[in-house]
VEXTI-772535 format. One record per residue (C-alpha): x, y, z. Coordinates in nm, 3 decimals. Each point is the difference from the previous one (the first is absolute). Last residue first. Layout:
% VEXTI-772535
{X->X Y->Y Z->Z}
...
This chain:
% VEXTI-772535
{X->3.551 Y->-6.252 Z->1.698}
{X->-0.363 Y->0.156 Z->-0.034}
{X->-0.162 Y->-0.372 Z->-0.009}
{X->0.237 Y->-0.125 Z->0.327}
{X->-0.173 Y->0.309 Z->0.131}
{X->-0.338 Y->-0.069 Z->-0.057}
{X->0.020 Y->-0.365 Z->0.116}
{X->0.108 Y->0.083 Z->0.351}
{X->-0.212 Y->0.245 Z->0.022}
{X->-0.280 Y->-0.296 Z->-0.076}
{X->0.145 Y->-0.255 Z->0.213}
{X->-0.076 Y->0.232 Z->0.262}
{X->-0.366 Y->-0.078 Z->0.017}
{X->-0.104 Y->0.166 Z->0.321}
{X->-0.234 Y->-0.274 Z->0.084}
{X->0.277 Y->-0.225 Z->0.040}
{X->0.195 Y->0.115 Z->0.246}
{X->0.317 Y->0.149 Z->-0.102}
{X->0.315 Y->-0.027 Z->-0.134}
{X->0.261 Y->0.093 Z->-0.308}
{X->0.335 Y->-0.014 Z->0.008}
{X->0.230 Y->0.150 Z->-0.278}
{X->0.369 Y->-0.051 Z->0.005}
{X->0.198 Y->0.252 Z->-0.244}
{X->0.318 Y->-0.007 Z->-0.264}
{X->0.178 Y->0.289 Z->0.026}
{X->0.069 Y->0.229 Z->-0.345}
{X->-0.323 Y->0.158 Z->-0.010}
{X->-0.035 Y->0.090 Z->0.381}
{X->-0.179 Y->0.339 Z->-0.038}
{X->-0.231 Y->-0.165 Z->-0.255}
{X->-0.085 Y->-0.306 Z->0.193}
{X->-0.099 Y->0.224 Z->0.286}
{X->-0.228 Y->0.230 Z->-0.235}
{X->-0.216 Y->-0.315 Z->-0.072}
{X->-0.041 Y->-0.082 Z->0.348}
{X->-0.100 Y->0.383 Z->0.037}
{X->-0.206 Y->-0.005 Z->-0.263}
{X->-0.172 Y->-0.348 Z->0.106}
{X->-0.114 Y->0.149 Z->0.356}
{X->-0.238 Y->0.182 Z->-0.069}
{X->-0.237 Y->-0.242 Z->-0.265}
{X->0.061 Y->-0.257 Z->0.330}
{X->-0.179 Y->0.221 Z->0.230}
{X->0.012 Y->0.170 Z->0.363}
{X->0.377 Y->0.078 Z->-0.068}
{X->0.304 Y->-0.024 Z->0.289}
{X->0.372 Y->0.047 Z->-0.116}
{X->0.266 Y->-0.130 Z->0.264}
{X->0.395 Y->-0.004 Z->-0.017}
{X->0.012 Y->0.355 Z->0.145}
{X->-0.163 Y->-0.121 Z->0.352}
{X->0.344 Y->-0.188 Z->0.047}
{X->0.108 Y->0.167 Z->0.293}
{X->-0.352 Y->-0.162 Z->0.189}
{X->-0.321 Y->0.159 Z->0.083}
{X->-0.015 Y->0.078 Z->-0.353}
{X->-0.066 Y->-0.353 Z->-0.104}
{X->-0.296 Y->-0.047 Z->0.262}
{X->-0.151 Y->0.293 Z->-0.139}
{X->0.024 Y->-0.120 Z->-0.347}
{X->-0.180 Y->-0.303 Z->0.094}
{X->-0.272 Y->0.183 Z->0.152}
{X->-0.050 Y->0.197 Z->-0.349}
{X->0.036 Y->-0.335 Z->-0.184}
{X->-0.313 Y->-0.140 Z->0.214}
{X->-0.283 Y->0.087 Z->-0.291}
{X->0.241 Y->-0.146 Z->-0.299}
{X->0.337 Y->0.024 Z->-0.157}
{X->0.321 Y->0.015 Z->0.205}
{X->0.358 Y->0.005 Z->-0.205}
{X->0.333 Y->-0.103 Z->0.205}
{X->0.343 Y->0.103 Z->-0.155}
{X->0.347 Y->-0.103 Z->0.059}
{X->-0.069 Y->-0.337 Z->0.197}
{X->0.355 Y->-0.131 Z->0.047}
{X->0.014 Y->0.008 Z->0.430}
{X->-0.378 Y->-0.030 Z->0.101}
{X->-0.131 Y->0.363 Z->0.228}
{X->-0.221 Y->0.125 Z->-0.338}
{X->-0.184 Y->-0.308 Z->0.118}
{X->-0.001 Y->0.028 Z->0.322}
{X->-0.176 Y->0.339 Z->0.049}
{X->-0.262 Y->-0.055 Z->-0.270}
{X->-0.062 Y->-0.313 Z->0.131}
{X->-0.049 Y->0.142 Z->0.360}
{X->-0.222 Y->0.249 Z->-0.142}
{X->-0.221 Y->-0.241 Z->-0.237}
{X->-0.075 Y->-0.203 Z->0.369}
{X->-0.111 Y->0.321 Z->0.160}
{X->-0.238 Y->0.090 Z->-0.240}
{X->-0.150 Y->-0.330 Z->-0.016}
{X->-0.031 Y->-0.067 Z->0.318}
{X->-0.365 Y->0.047 Z->0.005}
{X->-0.071 Y->-0.298 Z->-0.204}
{X->0.309 Y->-0.149 Z->-0.191}
{X->-0.204 Y->-0.190 Z->-0.267}
{X->0.200 Y->0.184 Z->-0.280}
{X->0.375 Y->0.063 Z->-0.052}
{X->0.014 Y->0.294 Z->-0.262}
{X->0.213 Y->-0.016 Z->-0.289}
{X->0.422 Y->-0.013 Z->-0.031}
{X->0.180 Y->0.080 Z->-0.238}
{X->0.422 Y->-0.057 Z->0.109}
{X->0.287 Y->0.104 Z->-0.228}
{X->0.345 Y->-0.138 Z->0.031}
{X->0.257 Y->0.191 Z->-0.261}
{X->0.209 Y->-0.278 Z->-0.065}
{X->0.001 Y->-0.355 Z->0.090}
{X->-0.185 Y->-0.197 Z->0.212}
{X->0.066 Y->-0.107 Z->0.328}
{X->-0.211 Y->0.323 Z->0.166}
{X->-0.308 Y->-0.149 Z->-0.236}
{X->-0.016 Y->-0.318 Z->0.258}
{X->0.057 Y->0.223 Z->0.338}
{X->-0.300 Y->0.184 Z->-0.141}
{X->-0.229 Y->-0.276 Z->-0.043}
{X->0.057 Y->-0.129 Z->0.344}
{X->-0.127 Y->0.338 Z->0.116}
{X->-0.326 Y->-0.022 Z->-0.178}
{X->-0.050 Y->-0.311 Z->0.049}
{X->-0.018 Y->0.041 Z->0.403}
{X->-0.228 Y->0.324 Z->-0.067}
{X->-0.260 Y->-0.207 Z->-0.237}
{X->-0.005 Y->-0.036 Z->-0.346}
{X->-0.145 Y->-0.184 Z->-0.339}
{X->0.046 Y->-0.086 Z->-0.319}
{X->0.214 Y->0.262 Z->-0.087}
{X->0.386 Y->-0.126 Z->0.069}
{X->0.090 Y->0.050 Z->-0.370}
{X->0.378 Y->0.052 Z->0.009}
{X->0.074 Y->0.210 Z->-0.323}
{X->0.402 Y->-0.002 Z->-0.097}
{X->0.127 Y->0.310 Z->-0.214}
{X->0.211 Y->-0.059 Z->-0.336}
{X->-0.357 Y->-0.043 Z->-0.229}
{X->-0.186 Y->-0.214 Z->0.202}
{X->0.134 Y->-0.293 Z->0.225}
{X->-0.306 Y->-0.120 Z->0.213}
{X->0.043 Y->-0.157 Z->0.338}
{X->-0.328 Y->-0.146 Z->0.162}
{X->-0.035 Y->0.098 Z->0.382}
{X->-0.301 Y->-0.144 Z->0.044}
{X->-0.243 Y->0.124 Z->-0.298}
{X->-0.018 Y->-0.325 Z->-0.152}
{X->0.072 Y->-0.259 Z->0.275}
{X->0.360 Y->-0.081 Z->-0.007}
{X->0.128 Y->-0.317 Z->-0.121}
{X->0.166 Y->-0.285 Z->0.182}
{X->0.268 Y->-0.242 Z->-0.159}
{X->0.272 Y->0.033 Z->0.304}
{X->-0.293 Y->-0.059 Z->0.262}
{X->-0.147 Y->-0.276 Z->-0.183}
{X->0.425 Y->-0.191 Z->-0.031}
{X->0.009 Y->0.074 Z->0.367}
{X->-0.350 Y->-0.176 Z->0.125}
{X->0.036 Y->-0.242 Z->-0.218}
{X->0.406 Y->-0.122 Z->0.123}
{X->-0.173 Y->0.097 Z->0.379}
{X->-0.254 Y->-0.280 Z->-0.049}
{X->-0.368 Y->0.062 Z->0.032}
{X->-0.114 Y->-0.101 Z->0.318}
{X->-0.324 Y->0.192 Z->-0.002}
{X->0.157 Y->0.209 Z->0.312}
{X->0.294 Y->0.027 Z->-0.228}
{X->-0.194 Y->0.219 Z->-0.230}
{X->-0.152 Y->0.229 Z->0.269}
{X->0.349 Y->0.072 Z->0.140}
{X->0.182 Y->0.050 Z->-0.343}
{X->-0.300 Y->0.234 Z->-0.110}
{X->0.042 Y->0.185 Z->0.333}
{X->0.406 Y->0.012 Z->-0.082}
{X->-0.062 Y->0.123 Z->-0.360}
{X->-0.264 Y->0.276 Z->0.129}
{X->0.287 Y->0.109 Z->0.304}
{X->0.274 Y->-0.015 Z->-0.304}
{X->-0.259 Y->0.231 Z->-0.240}
{X->0.032 Y->0.238 Z->0.296}
{X->0.356 Y->0.002 Z->-0.040}
{X->-0.035 Y->0.171 Z->-0.398}
{X->0.004 Y->-0.134 Z->-0.332}
{X->-0.111 Y->-0.325 Z->-0.097}
{X->0.143 Y->-0.260 Z->-0.225}
{X->0.114 Y->-0.191 Z->0.308}
{X->0.381 Y->-0.169 Z->-0.009}
{X->-0.052 Y->-0.234 Z->0.286}
{X->0.283 Y->-0.155 Z->0.194}
{X->-0.093 Y->-0.327 Z->0.177}
{X->-0.039 Y->-0.124 Z->0.374}
{X->-0.153 Y->-0.292 Z->0.132}
{X->-0.314 Y->-0.159 Z->0.111}
{X->-0.107 Y->0.219 Z->0.312}
{X->0.092 Y->0.306 Z->-0.231}
{X->0.270 Y->0.233 Z->-0.081}
{X->0.028 Y->0.213 Z->-0.315}
{X->0.282 Y->0.144 Z->-0.103}
{X->-0.099 Y->0.317 Z->-0.203}
{X->0.059 Y->0.168 Z->-0.397}
{X->-0.261 Y->0.216 Z->-0.050}
{X->-0.083 Y->0.143 Z->-0.354}
{X->-0.061 Y->0.315 Z->-0.261}
{X->0.212 Y->0.268 Z->0.193}
{X->0.204 Y->-0.274 Z->0.179}
{X->-0.074 Y->-0.025 Z->0.384}
{X->0.268 Y->-0.251 Z->0.168}
{X->-0.149 Y->-0.145 Z->0.293}
{X->0.240 Y->-0.243 Z->0.208}
{X->-0.245 Y->-0.135 Z->0.230}
{X->-0.367 Y->-0.092 Z->-0.078}
{X->-0.246 Y->-0.186 Z->0.283}
{X->-0.238 Y->-0.280 Z->-0.026}
{X->-0.030 Y->-0.119 Z->0.411}
{X->-0.073 Y->0.337 Z->0.127}
{X->0.305 Y->0.281 Z->0.152}
{X->-0.042 Y->0.182 Z->-0.315}
{X->-0.255 Y->-0.076 Z->-0.255}
{X->-0.234 Y->-0.300 Z->0.037}
{X->-0.190 Y->-0.214 Z->0.231}
{X->-0.126 Y->-0.354 Z->-0.015}
{X->-0.247 Y->-0.143 Z->0.243}
{X->-0.169 Y->-0.322 Z->0.074}
{X->-0.173 Y->-0.109 Z->0.315}
{X->-0.274 Y->0.280 Z->-0.096}
{X->-0.170 Y->0.250 Z->0.197}
{X->0.120 Y->0.338 Z->-0.143}
{X->-0.164 Y->0.319 Z->0.111}
{X->0.231 Y->0.048 Z->0.244}
{X->0.283 Y->-0.020 Z->-0.251}
{X->-0.177 Y->0.305 Z->-0.188}
{X->0.060 Y->0.198 Z->0.303}
{X->0.383 Y->-0.069 Z->0.036}
{X->0.074 Y->0.020 Z->-0.353}
{X->-0.138 Y->0.354 Z->-0.017}
{X->0.277 Y->0.228 Z->-0.084}
{X->0.059 Y->-0.247 Z->-0.230}
{X->0.352 Y->-0.195 Z->0.018}
{X->-0.115 Y->-0.357 Z->0.086}
{X->-0.275 Y->-0.008 Z->-0.289}
{X->-0.222 Y->-0.309 Z->0.045}
{X->-0.094 Y->-0.277 Z->-0.202}
{X->-0.269 Y->-0.248 Z->0.151}
{X->0.035 Y->-0.374 Z->-0.081}
{X->-0.296 Y->-0.235 Z->-0.044}
{X->-0.093 Y->-0.309 Z->0.210}
{X->-0.309 Y->0.150 Z->0.105}
{X->-0.067 Y->0.168 Z->-0.286}
{X->-0.023 Y->0.363 Z->-0.001}
{X->-0.309 Y->0.186 Z->0.049}
{X->0.056 Y->0.207 Z->0.282}
{X->0.369 Y->0.112 Z->-0.140}
{X->-0.122 Y->0.265 Z->-0.283}
{X->-0.144 Y->0.160 Z->0.301}
{X->0.316 Y->0.166 Z->0.096}
{X->-0.054 Y->0.229 Z->-0.299}
{X->-0.269 Y->0.171 Z->0.168}
{X->0.157 Y->0.035 Z->0.378}
{X->0.331 Y->0.170 Z->-0.205}
{X->-0.185 Y->0.261 Z->-0.150}
{X->-0.152 Y->0.043 Z->0.319}
{X->0.288 Y->0.076 Z->0.145}
{X->0.108 Y->0.158 Z->-0.299}
{X->-0.205 Y->0.305 Z->0.065}
{X->-0.405 Y->0.131 Z->-0.050}
{X->-0.068 Y->-0.333 Z->-0.198}
{X->-0.168 Y->0.160 Z->-0.351}
{X->0.215 Y->0.268 Z->0.018}
{X->0.364 Y->-0.176 Z->0.063}
{X->-0.114 Y->-0.191 Z->-0.336}
{X->0.419 Y->-0.006 Z->-0.090}
{X->0.200 Y->0.045 Z->0.328}
{X->0.186 Y->-0.312 Z->-0.003}
{X->-0.028 Y->-0.341 Z->0.187}
{X->0.223 Y->-0.242 Z->-0.172}
{X->-0.031 Y->-0.325 Z->-0.208}
{X->-0.288 Y->-0.192 Z->0.229}
{X->-0.029 Y->-0.369 Z->-0.066}
{X->-0.189 Y->-0.283 Z->-0.111}
{X->0.088 Y->-0.376 Z->-0.076}
{X->-0.242 Y->-0.257 Z->-0.002}
{X->-0.282 Y->0.254 Z->-0.127}
{X->-0.365 Y->-0.065 Z->0.057}
{X->-0.093 Y->0.243 Z->-0.357}
{X->-0.341 Y->0.100 Z->0.126}
{X->0.072 Y->0.064 Z->0.405}
{X->0.293 Y->0.175 Z->-0.110}
{X->-0.205 Y->0.260 Z->-0.162}
{X->-0.260 Y->0.019 Z->0.270}
{X->0.276 Y->0.084 Z->0.280}
{X->0.168 Y->0.198 Z->-0.217}
{X->-0.288 Y->0.231 Z->-0.090}
{X->-0.069 Y->0.045 Z->0.404}
{X->0.116 Y->0.326 Z->0.054}
{X->-0.008 Y->0.220 Z->-0.303}
{X->0.187 Y->0.031 Z->-0.368}
{X->0.247 Y->-0.301 Z->0.088}
{X->0.171 Y->-0.206 Z->-0.317}
{X->0.045 Y->-0.353 Z->-0.047}
{X->0.196 Y->-0.160 Z->-0.255}
{X->-0.032 Y->-0.328 Z->-0.102}
{X->0.272 Y->-0.211 Z->-0.103}
{X->-0.157 Y->-0.330 Z->-0.085}
{X->0.170 Y->-0.329 Z->-0.104}
{X->-0.068 Y->-0.344 Z->-0.146}
{X->-0.239 Y->0.130 Z->-0.276}
{X->-0.086 Y->-0.273 Z->-0.191}
{X->-0.387 Y->-0.048 Z->0.095}
{X->-0.047 Y->0.351 Z->-0.089}
{X->-0.051 Y->0.345 Z->0.188}
{X->-0.120 Y->0.262 Z->-0.136}
{X->-0.261 Y->0.108 Z->0.217}
{X->0.230 Y->-0.018 Z->0.304}
{X->0.098 Y->0.361 Z->-0.200}
{X->-0.346 Y->0.132 Z->0.020}
{X->-0.019 Y->-0.093 Z->0.345}
{X->0.334 Y->0.206 Z->0.106}
{X->-0.143 Y->0.286 Z->-0.251}
{X->-0.319 Y->0.058 Z->0.197}
{X->0.110 Y->-0.018 Z->0.365}
{X->0.339 Y->0.189 Z->-0.110}
{X->0.250 Y->-0.097 Z->-0.168}
{X->-0.040 Y->-0.017 Z->-0.378}
{X->0.305 Y->0.271 Z->-0.036}
{X->0.119 Y->-0.076 Z->-0.311}
{X->-0.051 Y->-0.407 Z->0.003}
{X->0.053 Y->-0.257 Z->0.273}
{X->0.220 Y->-0.303 Z->-0.107}
{X->-0.109 Y->-0.302 Z->-0.073}
{X->0.268 Y->-0.256 Z->-0.056}
{X->0.071 Y->-0.301 Z->-0.221}
{X->0.291 Y->-0.224 Z->0.098}
{X->0.363 Y->0.078 Z->0.083}
{X->0.091 Y->0.309 Z->-0.200}
{X->-0.282 Y->0.156 Z->0.130}
{X->0.086 Y->-0.028 Z->0.343}
{X->0.322 Y->0.204 Z->-0.003}
{X->-0.115 Y->0.262 Z->-0.258}
{X->-0.325 Y->0.040 Z->0.152}
{X->0.156 Y->0.041 Z->0.341}
{X->0.230 Y->0.252 Z->-0.153}
{X->-0.322 Y->0.198 Z->-0.184}
{X->-0.171 Y->-0.012 Z->0.354}
{X->0.271 Y->0.118 Z->0.181}
{X->-0.026 Y->0.311 Z->-0.258}
{X->-0.375 Y->0.040 Z->0.041}
{X->0.048 Y->0.001 Z->0.390}
{X->0.301 Y->0.216 Z->0.045}
{X->-0.164 Y->0.286 Z->0.217}
{X->-0.295 Y->-0.005 Z->0.259}
{X->-0.015 Y->-0.369 Z->0.028}
{X->-0.176 Y->-0.289 Z->-0.037}
{X->0.060 Y->-0.392 Z->-0.091}
{X->-0.214 Y->-0.294 Z->-0.069}
{X->0.199 Y->-0.341 Z->-0.173}
{X->-0.214 Y->-0.270 Z->-0.086}
{X->0.063 Y->-0.362 Z->-0.071}
{X->-0.263 Y->-0.140 Z->-0.242}
{X->-0.079 Y->-0.347 Z->-0.007}
{X->-0.338 Y->0.036 Z->0.176}
{X->-0.130 Y->0.169 Z->-0.297}
{X->-0.369 Y->-0.013 Z->0.082}
{X->0.033 Y->0.194 Z->0.314}
{X->0.180 Y->0.304 Z->-0.199}
{X->-0.325 Y->-0.007 Z->-0.221}
{X->-0.279 Y->0.036 Z->0.264}
{X->0.217 Y->0.277 Z->0.161}
{X->-0.046 Y->0.185 Z->-0.297}
{X->-0.360 Y->-0.083 Z->-0.036}
{X->-0.054 Y->0.103 Z->0.356}
{X->0.213 Y->0.325 Z->-0.034}
{X->-0.215 Y->0.074 Z->-0.315}
{X->-0.319 Y->-0.102 Z->0.166}
{X->0.106 Y->0.262 Z->0.294}
{X->0.010 Y->0.277 Z->-0.257}
{X->-0.368 Y->-0.127 Z->-0.148}
{X->-0.147 Y->0.025 Z->0.340}
{X->-0.330 Y->-0.219 Z->0.124}
{X->0.061 Y->-0.225 Z->-0.312}
{X->-0.247 Y->-0.008 Z->-0.354}
{X->0.078 Y->-0.207 Z->-0.254}
{X->-0.161 Y->0.125 Z->-0.312}
{X->-0.077 Y->-0.163 Z->-0.337}
{X->-0.043 Y->0.277 Z->-0.219}
{X->-0.349 Y->0.140 Z->-0.150}
{X->0.087 Y->0.335 Z->0.154}
{X->-0.222 Y->0.178 Z->0.276}
{X->0.228 Y->-0.004 Z->0.252}
{X->0.043 Y->-0.266 Z->0.326}
{X->0.166 Y->0.172 Z->0.294}
{X->0.370 Y->-0.085 Z->0.142}
{X->0.094 Y->-0.128 Z->-0.355}
{X->0.192 Y->-0.264 Z->-0.188}
{X->-0.051 Y->-0.009 Z->-0.345}
{X->-0.043 Y->-0.267 Z->-0.236}
{X->-0.096 Y->0.008 Z->-0.415}
{X->0.269 Y->0.188 Z->-0.148}
{X->-0.069 Y->0.099 Z->-0.357}
{X->0.094 Y->0.337 Z->-0.051}
{X->-0.355 Y->0.096 Z->0.048}
{X->-0.014 Y->-0.132 Z->0.370}
{X->0.324 Y->0.182 Z->0.073}
{X->-0.191 Y->0.330 Z->-0.114}
{X->-0.318 Y->-0.088 Z->0.245}
{X->0.232 Y->-0.091 Z->0.286}
{X->0.164 Y->0.333 Z->0.001}
{X->-0.210 Y->0.187 Z->0.250}
{X->0.079 Y->-0.303 Z->0.250}
{X->0.359 Y->0.127 Z->-0.040}
{X->-0.081 Y->0.328 Z->0.247}
{X->0.206 Y->0.273 Z->0.026}
{X->0.147 Y->0.235 Z->0.241}
{X->0.027 Y->-0.111 Z->0.332}
{X->0.032 Y->-0.377 Z->-0.172}
{X->-0.212 Y->-0.279 Z->-0.094}
{X->0.141 Y->-0.290 Z->-0.191}
{X->-0.215 Y->-0.235 Z->-0.245}
{X->0.169 Y->-0.312 Z->-0.005}
{X->-0.031 Y->-0.086 Z->-0.427}
{X->-0.013 Y->-0.339 Z->-0.060}
{X->0.208 Y->-0.104 Z->-0.328}
{X->-0.109 Y->-0.246 Z->-0.275}
{X->-0.139 Y->0.269 Z->-0.257}
{X->0.192 Y->0.317 Z->0.044}
{X->0.121 Y->0.247 Z->0.292}
{X->0.289 Y->0.189 Z->-0.082}
{X->-0.147 Y->0.346 Z->0.048}
{X->-0.222 Y->-0.103 Z->0.283}
{X->0.373 Y->-0.029 Z->0.200}
{X->-0.111 Y->-0.219 Z->0.315}
{X->0.083 Y->-0.316 Z->-0.132}
{X->-0.066 Y->-0.403 Z->0.089}
{X->0.113 Y->-0.241 Z->-0.263}
{X->-0.075 Y->-0.252 Z->-0.253}
{X->-0.340 Y->-0.139 Z->0.091}
{X->-0.048 Y->-0.362 Z->-0.041}
{X->-0.355 Y->-0.127 Z->-0.122}
{X->-0.321 Y->0.111 Z->0.080}
{X->-0.118 Y->0.332 Z->0.202}
{X->-0.222 Y->0.001 Z->0.254}
{X->-0.358 Y->0.184 Z->-0.021}
{X->-0.158 Y->-0.136 Z->0.380}
{X->-0.177 Y->0.361 Z->-0.018}
{X->0.316 Y->0.154 Z->0.161}
{X->0.305 Y->-0.293 Z->0.007}
{X->0.092 Y->-0.010 Z->0.395}
{X->0.294 Y->0.110 Z->0.147}
{X->0.220 Y->-0.179 Z->0.235}
{X->0.293 Y->0.147 Z->-0.142}
{X->0.224 Y->-0.264 Z->-0.048}
{X->-0.240 Y->-0.293 Z->-0.037}
{X->-0.209 Y->0.233 Z->-0.195}
{X->0.282 Y->0.060 Z->-0.227}
{X->0.054 Y->-0.379 Z->-0.028}
{X->-0.337 Y->-0.139 Z->-0.108}
{X->-0.013 Y->0.292 Z->-0.260}
{X->0.363 Y->-0.197 Z->-0.153}
{X->0.333 Y->0.214 Z->-0.015}
{X->0.283 Y->-0.057 Z->-0.245}
{X->0.332 Y->0.016 Z->0.094}
{X->0.161 Y->0.298 Z->-0.223}
{X->0.171 Y->-0.060 Z->-0.323}
{X->0.322 Y->0.218 Z->-0.008}
{X->-0.001 Y->0.342 Z->-0.124}
{X->0.040 Y->0.123 Z->0.325}
{X->0.014 Y->0.383 Z->-0.020}
{X->0.318 Y->0.190 Z->-0.037}
{X->0.179 Y->0.231 Z->0.193}
{X->0.196 Y->-0.148 Z->0.295}
{X->0.209 Y->-0.295 Z->-0.070}
{X->0.227 Y->0.131 Z->-0.226}
């Protein structure tokens, strides 16, 4: 699995001169560290001798307050935006957040051998990234964005992990505000850059999908002159995305694109399809369920082909790919099936997950938490979701949990299938109903799918139910 673990490999060390060169800072009182600096880090809990601690300032915290603590642990270097009264070498910079970006960009420039993919999208980023990781890391050492380190702090932190042996980097770029992807794509300097789709995630921050499209299209701004732009051909916003691309080389994926699928055979836990590419035709057995994962695979193929990876290597990598934790993981338990899709959620991925559940055996129960970051349209989006989920053929029950569960239930009741939906404000309230469902269907196997935005921690409810069975 590429996502969860922190890197244990030795990082490329820094010199005091390089830190100045990268950040344009100066050493306070000319007090300069001697010897190699093993790593730059922002978490004071892990600081030790040989590290440089970079003190970030947030709205509710200021890590300059922790510099005395890291000095006590033996850390001799701090990167600060104003000097503090602690006996430690201090590199003073104008803004530590921007300094982190500059350090990441410097490390990127020190590795000219690297071929970089940058990708963004409203859904499918993590799965596409894992598929690309599976394709590329078979060929050469590859750096892959871990977890959700995809923002203006996470991207440079990932770049700090670059080592001379890395030949490829797959960088996920997230957008939570206009200008963020412009900033991070400038740091990563991609050879291949692309958008997977324009959905409804983060609607609140952008005031609509047009705003999301504009924000994500910033990914093409820093693409290498001879680089390749990857665009979705079957997205509602395909035309708008294409207008943001000013590059010679463009590869499109999806229906009507350069790379597309036919003869799609959706099985409960895998998908078989014919892969059409400019390099030829192959049959792919993808170890992922759901038609949305065919789209993710097509995107991964487009990115890999743009790096001139052979079609045979691409297919082998796809067929050996593993899902990220909490992304449609199938867990047999007793004589039931649990599908853990709790990593995150948006309206598009919720509907895609329902289609996967509908393919499974026995009594099918979808348990959903709230979707975050929908702003003023949250209630109406949950209403539409309730209406659509109960209408999916093959789903027997939908259990909604959270603040917006009543809105979801209202949507369900606007259809003839309203009785399929139960709504609860908390997980504690929902658990007895789920146990009751199991008891009333004692003789039958059941398939449960759990999903919600990260903050809802739907995996806790899933674990509690599994324990009680």
